[in-house]
C-alpha positions in Angstrom: 42.8 235.1 -7.1 43.1 235.2 -3.6 44.3 238.1 -1.8 45.4 238.4 1.8 45.7 242.1 2.9 43.2 241.7 5.5 43.4 239.5 8.7 47.4 239.6 9.2 48.3 237.6 12.1 49.3 239.7 15.2 50.4 237.3 17.8 50.5 239.7 20.5 46.4 240.4 20.5 45.9 236.7 21.7 46.6 235.3 24.8 45.7 231.4 23.9 46.5 229.3 20.9 42.5 228.2 20.5 39.2 229.9 21.5 36.8 227.0 21.6 33.6 228.3 21.1 30.3 226.6 21.8 26.9 228.2 21.1 23.8 226.3 23.3 20.1 226.6 23.6 18.7 224.2 26.3 21.4 221.4 26.1 22.5 221.3 29.8 21.8 217.7 29.6 24.4 217.2 26.8 27.1 219.9 27.5 29.2 217.5 29.5 30.3 216.0 26.1 32.1 219.3 25.4 33.2 219.9 29.0 34.4 216.3 29.5 36.5 216.5 26.1 38.2 219.6 27.0 39.2 218.3 30.2 41.0 215.2 28.7 42.8 217.6 26.2 46.6 216.8 25.8 47.0 220.6 24.7 46.3 222.9 27.3 46.8 226.4 25.7 43.1 227.1 25.0 39.9 229.0 26.4 36.4 227.5 26.3 33.8 230.4 25.2 30.2 229.6 25.9 27.5 231.9 24.4 24.2 230.8 25.9 21.3 231.6 23.4 18.5 232.0 26.0 18.5 228.8 27.8 15.9 228.1 30.4 17.3 224.9 31.6 19.9 225.7 34.3 22.7 226.0 31.8 23.9 229.2 33.8 24.2 227.3 37.1 26.1 224.3 35.2 28.6 226.7 33.6 29.3 228.7 36.8 30.1 225.4 38.9 32.4 224.3 36.0 34.1 227.5 36.0 35.0 227.3 39.5 36.5 223.8 39.4 37.7 223.7 35.7 41.6 223.3 34.9 41.1 225.6 31.7 39.6 229.1 31.5 35.8 229.4 30.8 34.1 232.4 29.8 30.2 232.3 29.8 28.0 234.9 28.1 24.2 234.9 27.9 22.0 236.6 25.2 18.2 236.4 24.5 17.5 233.8 22.2 18.4 235.0 18.6 20.2 232.5 17.2 23.9 231.0 16.6 24.8 233.4 13.9 24.3 236.2 16.3 26.4 234.3 19.0 29.1 233.8 16.5 29.1 237.5 16.1 29.2 238.0 19.8 31.9 235.4 20.2 34.5 236.2 17.5 35.2 239.8 18.6 35.9 238.9 22.3 38.0 235.6 21.4 41.1 235.5 23.1 42.5 232.5 21.0 44.6 233.0 17.6 42.6 230.1 16.2 38.6 229.9 16.7 37.2 226.3 16.9 33.7 225.6 17.2 32.7 222.6 19.1 29.0 222.3 19.2 26.9 221.8 22.4 26.1 218.1 21.9 29.3 216.8 20.2 32.7 215.7 21.6 36.4 215.4 20.3 39.0 213.0 21.0 41.7 213.9 23.7 44.4 214.7 21.2 42.2 217.1 19.2 43.8 220.3 19.7 47.1 219.1 19.7 46.8 217.4 16.2 45.0 220.6 14.9 47.7 223.0 16.1 50.4 220.3 14.5 48.8 220.5 11.2 48.8 224.3 11.2 52.5 224.2 12.0 53.3 221.9 8.9 52.2 224.7 6.6 55.3 226.5 5.5 55.9 229.7 7.3 55.8 231.6 3.9 52.3 230.3 2.9 50.5 230.7 6.0 49.2 234.2 5.2 47.1 232.5 2.7 45.5 230.0 4.6 42.8 230.4 7.1 41.9 227.2 8.3 42.6 223.3 9.2 39.7 220.8 8.5 39.7 217.1 9.5 37.1 214.4 9.5 34.4 213.4 11.9 33.4 210.1 13.1 30.4 208.8 14.9 30.1 207.2 18.3 31.2 203.9 17.2 34.3 205.1 15.2 32.8 205.2 11.7 33.9 208.0 9.5 30.9 210.3 8.6 30.9 211.3 5.2 33.6 211.2 2.7 37.6 211.3 2.9 39.5 214.1 1.3 41.4 213.0 -2.1 44.6 212.8 -0.2 45.8 212.5 3.5 46.7 216.3 3.2 44.8 218.4 0.5 45.4 222.0 0.5 42.4 223.8 -1.2 39.3 225.5 -0.2 35.6 224.7 0.9 34.2 225.9 -2.5 36.4 223.4 -4.7 36.1 220.4 -2.0 32.4 220.8 -2.5 31.9 221.5 -6.0 35.2 220.2 -7.9 36.1 217.3 -5.5 32.7 216.3 -4.6 33.6 215.6 -0.8 30.5 215.3 1.2 29.5 215.2 4.8 30.2 216.4 8.2 33.7 217.9 8.6 35.4 220.0 11.5 38.0 222.6 11.9 39.2 226.0 13.0 39.4 229.3 11.3 42.0 232.1 12.0 40.3 234.4 14.5 41.6 237.6 12.6 39.9 235.9 9.3 36.7 235.4 11.2 36.5 239.1 12.1 36.7 240.0 8.7 33.6 238.0 7.9 30.9 238.4 10.2 27.6 236.3 10.0 24.7 238.1 8.2 21.9 239.2 10.6 18.7 239.4 8.6 16.1 241.9 10.0 13.7 239.0 11.1 14.4 237.1 14.0 16.1 233.8 13.1 17.2 230.9 15.2 19.6 229.7 12.2 21.8 231.2 9.4 23.3 228.8 7.1 27.2 228.8 8.3 28.3 227.9 4.8 27.5 231.6 3.7 30.5 232.7 5.9 32.8 229.5 5.2 32.2 229.9 1.4 33.0 233.6 1.4 36.2 233.1 3.4 37.1 230.6 0.6 37.1 232.9 -1.9 40.2 234.6 0.0 41.8 231.9 1.6 42.9 228.1 1.6 42.3 225.5 3.8 44.6 222.4 4.9 42.2 219.5 4.7 43.4 216.4 6.6 42.1 212.8 6.7 42.2 212.5 10.5 39.0 212.0 12.3 39.2 214.3 15.5 35.5 215.1 16.2 32.9 212.7 17.4 29.8 213.5 15.9 26.4 212.4 17.8 23.3 212.0 15.8 20.5 211.9 18.2 20.3 215.8 17.8 16.8 217.0 17.0 16.0 216.6 13.7 15.3 219.3 11.0 13.6 217.1 8.6 10.1 217.5 9.7 7.5 219.5 7.6 6.9 221.9 10.5 10.6 222.4 11.0 11.0 223.0 7.3 8.4 225.6 7.3 9.8 227.5 10.5 13.3 227.5 9.0 12.2 228.4 5.6 13.5 232.0 5.5 17.1 230.7 6.5 16.9 227.8 3.9 15.5 230.7 1.7 18.8 232.8 2.5 21.0 229.7 2.1 19.9 229.0 -1.5 19.7 232.6 -2.5 23.5 233.2 -1.5 24.6 230.0 -3.3 22.7 231.0 -6.5 24.3 234.6 -6.1 27.7 234.0 -5.0 28.9 230.5 -6.3 27.0 230.4 -9.6 30.5 230.1 -11.3 30.8 226.7 -10.1 27.5 225.7 -12.2 29.2 223.6 -14.3 31.0 221.5 -11.6 27.5 220.7 -10.2 24.7 221.3 -12.5 22.2 219.1 -10.8 23.0 220.6 -7.3 22.3 224.1 -8.6 19.1 223.1 -10.1 18.1 221.7 -6.7 19.2 225.0 -5.0 17.1 227.1 -7.5 13.9 224.9 -7.0 14.4 225.1 -3.2 15.0 229.0 -3.5 11.5 229.1 -5.1 10.0 226.8 -2.7 11.3 228.5 0.7 10.7 231.9 -0.9 6.9 231.0 -1.3 7.0 230.0 2.4 8.0 233.3 3.4 5.7 235.1 0.9 7.7 236.4 -1.6 5.9 237.0 -4.7 7.4 235.9 -8.0 8.9 239.2 -9.1 10.7 239.4 -6.0 11.6 236.0 -6.3 13.7 236.7 -9.5 14.7 240.2 -8.8 16.4 239.3 -5.8 18.7 237.1 -8.0 22.2 239.0 -9.0 23.1 237.1 -12.2 21.5 235.7 -15.6 22.4 232.3 -14.9 20.7 232.3 -11.8 17.6 233.9 -13.1 17.2 231.3 -15.9 17.8 228.4 -13.3 15.0 229.9 -11.0 12.9 230.1 -14.0 13.5 226.9 -15.4 12.7 225.2 -11.8 9.6 227.5 -11.2 6.9 224.9 -11.5 9.1 222.1 -9.4 9.6 224.8 -6.7 5.8 225.6 -6.6 4.9 221.8 -6.6 7.2 221.1 -3.5 5.9 223.9 -1.9 2.4 222.8 -2.3 3.5 219.5 -0.9 4.7 221.1 2.2 1.4 222.7 2.8 -0.6 219.7 2.3 1.6 217.8 4.7 1.3 220.4 7.4 -2.4 220.2 7.3 
């Protein structure tokens, strides 16, 4: 049962409806997509908050030039290269918008995106809004084709866990969270330096307490030429992050096992695989799992996980 004792909306705390957040690292050649999209918005009550994660490509100078000429407020913050999850944790507490909307440094959105997102929030009855944290919409590619699946109905009130596991909706989506809710759910920051912590960890924790209004309206333009994360070298570089994501899934979402048994089996095998990449021993791998079903899945898929790990090692030679 969802409870909503936290994150009450205190309207006086915010000076904008939206904070559009962009974390960037050496994307000066692509950031114009975000800037141009925001310049073209039909809804003007927003700020653009950019956290530069250690760029060395002139991003600072570019942002300073835009800040001087922009029709909307731009705030720029620099941090040493520590990853997007750290950028989130820096941006959320200082956000001045009631809604926190992430727009990645290589993507764009349609001119009426903020207007429509705000409209969809307004369509939630006042009495029900405390139980909602977000509005999520569809993405399309550069040619206008929908990326991934539609939601079951034009408007579906649910949460990200049910959408993923029960309704089997797949593919890239986009939307905002209430800033006050985000402040209650900071990103985990592991001891080791990571460039990536799976965002689903936070979205799924929020889903345990709040609902989302999902709408079949493509508002984000998703570009696909970004750096691939499928190469073996990158798999090994991000092994700890992938291990963490699968560990959190097995520990926190195992109650959805019946809805997605194959998916959880794959997660268990990948948990073993990436745990081996980060030099976890078998005892550690099992004991980090906090429930019996997850441990059984891990033991059942241990040979498969070891096999995929060995394949990764061979390919890297």
